[in-house]
Phi, psi and omega in degrees: 000128182288125180296145180293141177289140178295140179286135179296147176295141180296137179290154177298140182298138179260125180303132181269338180284136177291348180232048184297320182289321176295318178296324179293320177296318178300312182296319180297322180294314182295328184276004176303150177300324181211122176271127177282088188298321181297316179296319178295321178296321177297319176300313182295318178297314182291323185272316189252325187275318182305316179294348179248032174103355176074020179212156174198160177288141180304322180298324177293319179297318178300317181294321181293324186271345182305316179295343181265014175082016179252110183278175185300319180298316179295321178298313182297320179294317184292317181290328175299316180293322179294328174294315180297327181274358176089006178284319188235159169230162182248155175215117182281147176219090187067232180270359179256164181226133171265147172248130184237150170292132174289164175306319178293316179297319179295321179295319180293318180292321179297321179295316178295323182297330180297332176271316186298316187256015179289144179289335181206163177296147182292154175282154183260141178265010177070016177243146177260143173260126182241140171238121179253123178274115180253178179073192182255127179239136174288162179300322180293317180295320180295322178294319178296320178296313181299316182293317180297316180288327177301315181286354172258007175090007181284144170261161183243131174251169176293157176083031176059039182242132178241144190223147178207143183280338189210014185295148169279106188294326177298318177293327177300315180292326175298318180293320178296322177298314180295335178271011175086016182249016181299328181291344180263011181306319183292347180259016177237122180258121181262131182228153173238119190235150176236133179286131179279136183281068180260132181296142176084357179266166182298143179271166178302325180298328177292323177297318178298316182298323181285327190267334186225150173262085184290333178296316179294321180294320178298318179295324178295319177296318180297318177298321176297316178301313182298324181289316190265345177298317179291327178293317178298318178301320177296315182294329177290332178278323184211121178299148178279152174294158180306313179296319179293323179297321178295316178299314181296318180295319180295315179293321178303307183289327177297313178295316182294317181298312183292330176285313186291325182288351171272346186271123180287359180058053180292150176293158185302324184290348178258358184261154175296160177296149179057045180296126186284351183298319181289323176299319180295324178297315181292327176294318178297317178302316181294316179297319181296319179298324181285334184262340191300305187298308179295328177295322177295327176298320177295318179295326176303327184268346191241323188269122176213165176271172185298332180273007178093355181291136177254104183285145176275155177285140178292145180303330182293347176304322183284359177265357181297140181067011179256139176302140183296334183263008179246156175287137182296134181252011180274355183093175182255157178303146180289142177295149182245000000 
């Protein structure tokens, strides 16, 4: 009797969706224990709403955020808090309400956008920006100050000193005001310093080592690369549908923004060799280019003002991630 042939082991399942990795990122975001709705709304305003006039109807915002696991109650609670914190203002139109970026909110988003959508890291002028906390601070106030400056890329030294190589200090104070620390402005001394080239003194690299944990930041960049490289490969094979493209673009910029705002944007000469930050920037640029057009189609159908007006995207939207001295390669806005 001929022995039965052994049955082959089942092959590993092959994803059937052309965007399995993007869908997995979407699913992971929605399944978080807690979605930071306020932070996500700031991402949407900066990335999608600002190019269309910086305002939208609350109902449109609810519709845009629903696929990302943010329900109507969370949206209403989050926008109320953002109004209280000075990010947004409201404007009634009959029984509907528009939410607009406040002047302070628009200034903060514009400052962040200069880093988020830059084609390359900024050049360094060889000067350090220092903030010295003077006076008496409660533990809670000091923690709020530290957290606010951390998300603006500042490093912390001993002696109540915070440092950054290229920050716009005026924008820093605007951000501190929006974070509820405006009353402590008089207790912060802003300085611009240049290291003197004296032999035997500490080098700039030692300052970097003391102020920032570059190893943790490098690992965060590597994790970002690993996550989005497979997504870019999928998008290059098959364009995403407009709704999926909007979700992907929002998550891309949300992840990139939160990562980049921790980065002090150190000059190349102060960074370790083969620094992953620049690779991550070019990967983000490529993903954004692949998602931009279909995501805008989704916004054409979803984003409107309280009076029903559908604003067009500003032409400068297509210049994001493009060098200022180069011709934009993202194409021109579609005619309407």
